[in-house]
FIRO-214095 format. One line per field, with one value per atom (N, C-alpha, C, O): residue in one letter; atom name; y, x negated, z negated. Coordinates in nm, 4 decimals, decimal comma, padded with zeros to 6 digits. Layout:
<vovos>
code	A:...
site	CA:...
yy	Y:...
xx	X:...
zz	Z:...
</vovos>
This chain:
<vovos>
code	M:M:M:M:Q:Q:Q:Q:L:L:L:L:T:T:T:T:L:L:L:L:S:S:S:S:D:D:D:D:A:A:A:A:V:V:V:V:V:V:V:V:T:T:T:T:L:L:L:L:Y:Y:Y:Y:K:K:K:K:K:K:K:K:E:E:E:E:M:M:M:M:E:E:E:E:L:L:L:L:Q:Q:Q:Q:P:P:P:P:G:G:G:G:E:E:E:E:S:S:S:S:I:I:I:I:R:R:R:R:L:L:L:L:F:F:F:F:V:V:V:V:R:R:R:R:V:V:V:V:G:G:G:G:G:G:G:G:V:V:V:V:G:G:G:G:S:S:S:S:G:G:G:G:G:G:G:G:F:F:F:F:S:S:S:S:V:V:V:V:G:G:G:G:V:V:V:V:M:M:M:M:R:R:R:R:D:D:D:D:T:T:T:T:P:P:P:P:P:P:P:P:K:K:K:K:K:K:K:K:A:A:A:A:Y:Y:Y:Y:E:E:E:E:I:I:I:I:N:N:N:N:K:K:K:K:Q:Q:Q:Q:D:D:D:D:V:V:V:V:T:T:T:T:F:F:F:F:F:F:F:F:V:V:V:V:T:T:T:T:E:E:E:E:D:D:D:D:D:D:D:D:F:F:F:F:W:W:W:W:Y:Y:Y:Y:V:V:V:V:D:D:D:D:G:G:G:G:M:M:M:M:S:S:S:S:I:I:I:I:D:D:D:D:Y:Y:Y:Y:N:N:N:N:T:T:T:T:D:D:D:D:L:L:L:L:D:D:D:D:R:R:R:R:V:V:V:V:E:E:E:E:F:F:F:F:H:H:H:H:Q:Q:Q:Q:P:P:P:P:R:R:R:R:F:F:F:F:L:L:L:L:D:D:D:D:A:A:A:A:A:A:A:A:H:H:H:H:P:P:P:P:E:E:E:E:E:E:E:E:H:H:H:H:I:I:I:I:K:K:K:K:K:K:K:K:E:E:E:E:A:A:A:A
site	N:CA:C:O:N:CA:C:O:N:CA:C:O:N:CA:C:O:N:CA:C:O:N:CA:C:O:N:CA:C:O:N:CA:C:O:N:CA:C:O:N:CA:C:O:N:CA:C:O:N:CA:C:O:N:CA:C:O:N:CA:C:O:N:CA:C:O:N:CA:C:O:N:CA:C:O:N:CA:C:O:N:CA:C:O:N:CA:C:O:N:CA:C:O:N:CA:C:O:N:CA:C:O:N:CA:C:O:N:CA:C:O:N:CA:C:O:N:CA:C:O:N:CA:C:O:N:CA:C:O:N:CA:C:O:N:CA:C:O:N:CA:C:O:N:CA:C:O:N:CA:C:O:N:CA:C:O:N:CA:C:O:N:CA:C:O:N:CA:C:O:N:CA:C:O:N:CA:C:O:N:CA:C:O:N:CA:C:O:N:CA:C:O:N:CA:C:O:N:CA:C:O:N:CA:C:O:N:CA:C:O:N:CA:C:O:N:CA:C:O:N:CA:C:O:N:CA:C:O:N:CA:C:O:N:CA:C:O:N:CA:C:O:N:CA:C:O:N:CA:C:O:N:CA:C:O:N:CA:C:O:N:CA:C:O:N:CA:C:O:N:CA:C:O:N:CA:C:O:N:CA:C:O:N:CA:C:O:N:CA:C:O:N:CA:C:O:N:CA:C:O:N:CA:C:O:N:CA:C:O:N:CA:C:O:N:CA:C:O:N:CA:C:O:N:CA:C:O:N:CA:C:O:N:CA:C:O:N:CA:C:O:N:CA:C:O:N:CA:C:O:N:CA:C:O:N:CA:C:O:N:CA:C:O:N:CA:C:O:N:CA:C:O:N:CA:C:O:N:CA:C:O:N:CA:C:O:N:CA:C:O:N:CA:C:O:N:CA:C:O:N:CA:C:O:N:CA:C:O:N:CA:C:O:N:CA:C:O:N:CA:C:O:N:CA:C:O:N:CA:C:O:N:CA:C:O:N:CA:C:O:N:CA:C:O:N:CA:C:O:N:CA:C:O:N:CA:C:O:N:CA:C:O:N:CA:C:O:N:CA:C:O:N:CA:C:O:N:CA:C:O
yy	-00,1175:00,0015:00,1199:00,1252:00,2120:00,3373:00,4634:00,4657:00,5546:00,6720:00,7909:00,7859:00,9051:01,0221:01,1420:01,1763:01,2057:01,3295:01,4466:01,4369:01,5603:01,6540:01,7396:01,7369:01,8167:01,9098:02,0058:02,0391:02,0467:02,1529:02,0876:02,1593:01,9726:01,9123:01,8842:01,9069:01,8391:01,8182:01,9411:01,9367:02,0591:02,1801:02,2280:02,2851:02,1958:02,2295:02,1586:02,2173:02,0224:01,9475:01,9824:01,9699:02,0239:02,0613:02,1967:02,2141:02,2963:02,4143:02,3977:02,4489:02,3217:02,3181:02,2424:02,2756:02,1378:02,0424:02,0594:01,9773:02,1844:02,2325:02,1112:02,0798:02,0384:01,9221:01,9735:02,0778:01,8770:01,9049:01,7900:01,6766:01,8265:01,7214:01,5807:01,5760:01,4775:01,3471:01,2931:01,1864:01,3664:01,3266:01,2365:01,2360:01,1636:01,0557:01,0884:01,1232:01,0784:01,0960:00,9720:00,9192:00,9285:00,8139:00,8717:00,9636:00,8210:00,8315:00,7000:00,5882:00,7216:00,5952:00,6173:00,7294:00,5096:00,5186:00,5631:00,5139:00,6586:00,7150:00,6975:00,7211:00,6583:00,6384:00,7718:00,8365:00,8059:00,9278:01,0666:01,1637:01,0729:01,1904:01,3072:01,2810:01,4380:01,5546:01,5497:01,5292:01,5659:01,5622:01,4458:01,4483:01,3503:01,2261:01,0971:01,0056:01,0969:00,9810:00,8581:00,7510:00,8638:00,7541:00,7494:00,7640:00,7285:00,7249:00,8274:00,9027:00,8617:00,9754:00,9261:00,8220:01,0123:00,9963:01,0661:01,1889:01,0045:01,0693:01,0863:01,0228:01,1827:01,2145:01,2379:01,3183:01,1692:01,1792:01,1514:01,0811:01,2113:01,1761:01,0417:01,0054:00,9525:00,8238:00,7623:00,8321:00,6422:00,5803:00,4632:00,3706:00,4577:00,3512:00,2190:00,2099:00,1076:-00,0268:-00,0766:-00,0132:-00,1823:-00,2641:-00,2833:-00,2659:-00,3164:-00,3491:-00,2344:-00,2607:-00,1116:00,0043:00,0505:00,0401:00,1089:00,1809:00,3179:00,3834:00,3568:00,4859:00,5631:00,5099:00,7006:00,8004:00,9117:00,9690:00,9360:01,0653:01,1845:01,1913:01,2857:01,4155:01,5349:01,5492:01,6182:01,7301:01,6913:01,7453:01,6032:01,5460:01,4925:01,4703:01,4741:01,4018:01,2646:01,2510:01,1630:01,0396:01,0304:01,0556:00,9975:00,9609:00,8096:00,7483:00,7587:00,6092:00,5566:00,6233:00,4528:00,3724:00,2212:00,1469:00,1895:00,0487:-00,0432:00,0063:-00,1704:-00,2694:-00,2774:-00,3037:-00,2466:-00,2516:-00,1510:-00,1577:-00,0439:00,0702:00,0688:00,1557:-00,0405:-00,0229:-00,0306:00,0306:-00,1106:-00,1145:00,0021:00,0058:00,1168:00,2357:00,3309:00,4008:00,3364:00,4433:00,3893:00,4759:00,2769:00,2400:00,2995:00,2940:00,3597:00,4285:00,5803:00,6552:00,6182:00,7600:00,8685:00,8484:00,9826:01,0988:01,2099:01,2411:01,2737:01,3619:01,5055:01,5149:01,6066:01,7469:01,8492:01,8290:01,9669:02,0978:02,1797:02,2155:02,2162:02,3062:02,4496:02,4790:02,5418:02,6634:02,7618:02,8450:02,7495:02,8436:02,8183:02,9101:02,6843:02,6519:02,6396:02,6352:02,6337:02,6266:02,4987:02,5002:02,3770:02,2527:02,1437:02,1605:02,0285:01,9129:01,8289:01,8101:01,7823:01,7020:01,5602:01,5405:01,4716:01,3217:01,2639:01,2742:01,2081:01,1380:01,0034:00,9658:00,9162:00,7738:00,7168:00,6937:00,6927:00,6467:00,5042:00,4626:00,4272:00,2990:00,3052:00,2010:00,4074:00,4204:00,5326:00,6424:00,5187:00,6289:00,7242:00,8412:00,6926:00,7693:00,7256:00,6218:00,8108:00,7592:00,7620:00,6996:00,8381:00,8394:00,7202:00,6795:00,6501:00,5240:00,4235:00,3912:00,3701:00,2913:00,1562:00,0943:00,1066:-00,0192:-00,0189:-00,1263:00,0851:00,0994:00,1334:00,1217:00,1800:00,2307:00,1912:00,2779:00,0740:-00,0020:00,0100:-00,0333:00,0690:00,0752:-00,0694:-00,1400:-00,1079:-00,2504:-00,2366:-00,1431:-00,3329:-00,3587:-00,3946:-00,4835:-00,3367:-00,3813:-00,5028:-00,5538
xx	-00,0889:00,0093:-00,0810:-00,1723:-00,0640:-00,1439:-00,0410:00,0463:-00,0615:00,0184:-00,0698:-00,1507:-00,0502:-00,1333:-00,0427:00,0398:-00,0596:00,0222:-00,0806:-00,1799:-00,0599:-00,1311:-00,1214:-00,0197:-00,2256:-00,2205:-00,0943:-00,0261:-00,0773:00,0420:00,1735:00,2524:00,2114:00,3355:00,3429:00,4513:00,2462:00,2440:00,2838:00,3689:00,2176:00,2369:00,3867:00,4538:00,4324:00,5775:00,6797:00,7720:00,6544:00,7434:00,7415:00,8395:00,6280:00,6033:00,6865:00,7565:00,6764:00,7549:00,9061:00,9866:00,9447:01,0780:01,1700:01,2845:01,1009:01,1542:01,1247:01,1623:01,0454:00,9904:00,9545:01,0159:00,8507:00,7942:00,6950:00,6302:00,6936:00,5982:00,4866:00,5150:00,3644:00,2662:00,3229:00,4006:00,2774:00,3286:00,4567:00,4984:00,5224:00,6524:00,6238:00,5155:00,7285:00,7125:00,8094:00,9233:00,7662:00,8647:00,8599:00,7542:00,9773:00,9980:01,0144:01,0932:00,9472:00,9566:01,0294:00,9843:01,1458:01,2208:01,2864:01,2974:01,3256:01,3831:01,5255:01,5923:01,5678:01,7014:01,7618:01,6930:01,8836:01,9617:02,0327:02,0745:02,0411:02,1091:02,0381:02,1008:01,9205:01,8345:01,9011:01,9747:01,8682:01,9083:01,9123:01,8064:02,0198:02,0327:01,9883:01,9946:01,9462:01,9073:02,0004:01,9943:02,0836:02,1627:02,0782:02,1365:01,9540:01,8680:01,8063:01,8763:01,6702:01,5910:01,5273:01,4904:01,4967:01,4053:01,3593:01,3960:01,2781:01,2147:01,2917:01,2977:01,3508:01,4261:01,3133:01,2080:01,3452:01,2589:01,3405:01,4333:01,3143:01,3812:01,2852:01,1844:01,3266:01,2730:01,3080:01,4256:01,1989:01,2279:01,1119:01,0109:01,1130:01,0142:00,9592:01,0364:00,8398:00,7860:00,7996:00,7723:00,8449:00,8492:00,7018:00,6161:00,6797:00,5440:00,4843:00,3634:00,5588:00,5023:00,5262:00,5820:00,4882:00,5000:00,3619:00,2631:00,3642:00,2341:00,2498:00,3540:00,1315:00,1285:00,0253:-00,0811:00,0424:-00,0539:-00,0340:00,0737:-00,1426:-00,1438:-00,2058:-00,3286:-00,1284:-00,1900:-00,1404:-00,0194:-00,2231:-00,1856:-00,1029:00,0064:-00,1462:-00,0809:00,0668:00,1393:00,1055:00,2171:00,2074:00,1231:00,2949:00,2769:00,3808:00,4984:00,3445:00,4433:00,4240:00,3181:00,5502:00,5536:00,6415:00,7383:00,6150:00,7085:00,7155:00,6186:00,8454:00,8677:00,8452:00,8421:00,8303:00,8008:00,9017:00,8705:01,0445:01,1239:01,1234:01,1880:01,0391:01,0390:00,8894:00,8522:00,8126:00,6789:00,6783:00,5994:00,7732:00,7927:00,7814:00,7087:00,8510:00,8769:00,7642:00,7211:00,7121:00,6186:00,4804:00,3942:00,4399:00,3055:00,2458:00,2919:00,1346:00,0645:00,1031:00,0467:00,2151:00,2638:00,1791:00,1254:00,1714:00,1143:00,2183:00,2845:00,2344:00,3372:00,2646:00,1778:00,3061:00,2398:00,3470:00,4613:00,2997:00,4054:00,3338:00,2179:00,4112:00,3845:00,4270:00,5464:00,3319:00,3729:00,4231:00,5100:00,3622:00,4041:00,5548:00,6360:00,5860:00,7263:00,8194:00,9412:00,7624:00,8235:00,9116:01,0316:00,8333:00,9128:00,8054:00,6854:00,8614:00,7878:00,7856:00,8877:00,6687:00,6388:00,5940:00,5066:00,6521:00,6278:00,5685:00,6321:00,4551:00,3827:00,3718:00,3050:00,4429:00,4333:00,3797:00,4570:00,2493:00,1775:00,2240:00,1892:00,3034:00,3325:00,4799:00,5347:00,5312:00,6690:00,6686:00,6307:00,7072:00,7300:00,8329:00,8221:00,9266:01,0437:01,0666:01,1284:01,0129:01,0396:01,1826:01,2197:01,2661:01,4081:01,4778:01,5665:01,4464:01,4864:01,3760:01,3419:01,3162:01,2113:01,2298:01,1397:01,3586:01,3903:01,4027:01,4003:01,4148:01,4146:01,2945:01,2839:01,1914:01,0734:00,9461:00,8607:00,9271:00,8106:00,6916:00,6998:00,5918:00,4767:00,4224:00,4150:00,3881:00,3225:00,1845:00,1168:00,1368:-00,0019:-00,0772:-00,0352:-00,1958:-00,2850:-00,3638:-00,4407
zz	-00,0076:-00,0026:-00,0012:-00,0837:00,0826:00,1085:00,1268:00,2136:00,0437:00,0545:00,0188:-00,0738:00,1005:00,0782:00,0558:00,1405:-00,0610:-00,0943:-00,0952:-00,1673:-00,0152:-00,0245:-00,1472:-00,2165:-00,1767:-00,2935:-00,2915:-00,3884:-00,1431:-00,1323:-00,1630:-00,2245:-00,1345:-00,1516:-00,2988:-00,3526:-00,3710:-00,5083:-00,5835:-00,6723:-00,5451:-00,6032:-00,5791:-00,6651:-00,4445:-00,4165:-00,5059:-00,5623:-00,5141:-00,5952:-00,7486:-00,8221:-00,7845:-00,9445:-00,9601:-01,0598:-00,8542:-00,8759:-00,8551:-00,9330:-00,7434:-00,7186:-00,8231:-00,8536:-00,8705:-00,9694:-01,1113:-01,1950:-01,1452:-01,2700:-01,3457:-01,4477:-01,2954:-01,3456:-01,4529:-01,4452:-01,5617:-01,6780:-01,6680:-01,6294:-01,7037:-01,7146:-01,7747:-01,8701:-01,7116:-01,7608:-01,7211:-01,7661:-01,6349:-01,5810:-01,4552:-01,3968:-01,4212:-01,3045:-01,2022:-01,2336:-01,0645:-00,9545:-00,8709:-00,8365:-00,8403:-00,7581:-00,6019:-00,5799:-00,5118:-00,3711:-00,3206:-00,3455:-00,2477:-00,2194:-00,0761:-00,0264:-00,0192:00,1255:00,0955:00,0045:00,1769:00,1694:00,3141:00,4135:00,3220:00,4469:00,4553:00,3592:00,5904:00,6195:00,6037:00,5616:00,6347:00,6149:00,7046:00,7997:00,6653:00,7164:00,8733:00,9325:00,9383:01,0805:01,1640:01,2870:01,0995:01,1811:01,1687:01,2508:01,0639:01,0444:01,0161:00,9998:01,0093:00,9824:00,8462:00,7460:00,8395:00,7182:00,6786:00,7687:00,5531:00,5071:00,3684:00,3139:00,3231:00,1793:00,0742:00,0809:-00,0214:-00,1332:-00,2335:-00,2278:-00,3316:-00,4433:-00,5552:-00,5460:-00,6745:-00,7972:-00,9222:-00,9146:-01,0300:-01,1617:-01,1988:-01,1958:-01,2395:-01,2690:-01,3539:-01,3640:-01,4156:-01,4847:-01,4069:-01,3823:-01,3675:-01,2846:-01,3556:-01,4752:-01,2783:-01,3247:-01,3160:-01,2546:-01,3747:-01,3825:-01,2408:-01,2258:-01,1415:-01,0109:-00,9108:-00,8043:-00,9384:-00,8608:-00,8222:-00,8950:-00,6860:-00,6541:-00,7142:-00,7106:-00,7723:-00,8345:-00,7941:-00,7623:-00,7897:-00,7528:-00,8646:-00,8809:-00,9367:-01,0240:-00,9856:-00,9798:-00,9571:-00,9072:-00,9782:-00,9958:-01,0185:-01,0995:-01,2130:-01,2300:-01,2904:-01,4119:-01,3920:-01,4890:-01,2677:-01,2460:-01,1678:-01,0791:-01,2019:-01,1411:-01,0333:-01,0596:-00,9206:-00,7986:-00,7895:-00,8029:-00,7634:-00,7537:-00,6400:-00,6036:-00,5889:-00,4991:-00,5362:-00,5520:-00,5470:-00,5946:-00,4713:-00,3587:-00,4905:-00,3889:-00,2679:-00,1518:-00,3216:-00,2049:-00,1062:-00,0016:-00,1449:-00,0361:00,0342:00,1130:-00,0060:00,0517:00,2190:00,2909:00,2591:00,4060:00,4726:00,5719:00,4295:00,4844:00,4591:00,5508:00,3307:00,2895:00,3000:00,2854:00,3201:00,3441:00,4601:00,5742:00,4218:00,5502:00,5698:00,6496:00,4795:00,5156:00,4434:00,3344:00,5111:00,4544:00,4448:00,5437:00,3192:00,2966:00,2637:00,1769:00,3362:00,3209:00,3207:00,3617:00,2690:00,2777:00,3681:00,3467:00,4870:00,5661:00,5217:00,5256:00,4788:00,4164:00,5253:00,4994:00,6565:00,7662:00,7953:00,8069:00,8062:00,8452:00,7161:00,7331:00,5795:00,4707:00,4704:00,4430:00,5069:00,4926:00,4643:00,4863:00,4125:00,3672:00,4994:00,5655:00,5319:00,6605:00,6217:00,5372:00,6814:00,6480:00,7834:00,8883:00,7777:00,8949:00,8616:00,7653:00,9469:00,9321:01,0606:01,1536:01,0697:01,2005:01,2457:01,3563:01,1609:01,2105:01,2743:01,3102:01,2851:01,3440:01,4413:01,4005:01,5688:01,6725:01,6215:01,6581:01,5459:01,4970:01,3480:01,3244:01,2398:01,1103:01,0653:00,9658:01,1426:01,1027:01,1398:01,0648:01,2594:01,3105:01,3173:01,4310:01,2203:01,2457:01,2975:01,3541:01,2757:01,3320:01,4773:01,5374:01,5357:01,6920:01,7583:01,8804:01,6765:01,7254:01,6572:01,6384:01,6205:01,5530:01,6623:01,7773:01,6127:01,7163:01,7254:01,6249:01,8361:01,8629:01,8293:01,8719:01,7486:01,7256:01,8281:01,9022:01,8517:01,9716:01,9344:02,0159
</vovos>
């Protein structure tokens, strides 16, 4: 499992969610993303189970449970300050909103 969170997106989540040091945030697969009718990444406060992938950045733990590895593994999440939006890059899919239709073929 590999996940990259930029410092900019962590700072944004901390500010927008008023996160305190030591809090935990779950990143999960969400169905029905904005404008796509497909998949997106949900974000919520939660406590990580024993078998979660965890990243600690800026005193906040971000985690993904095993059920969501299939979608998040290999993803990079960043905050584009110029466009004021969070950007999700998943190189394994041609279209992250509809991964079942656009899985990249392994060479």
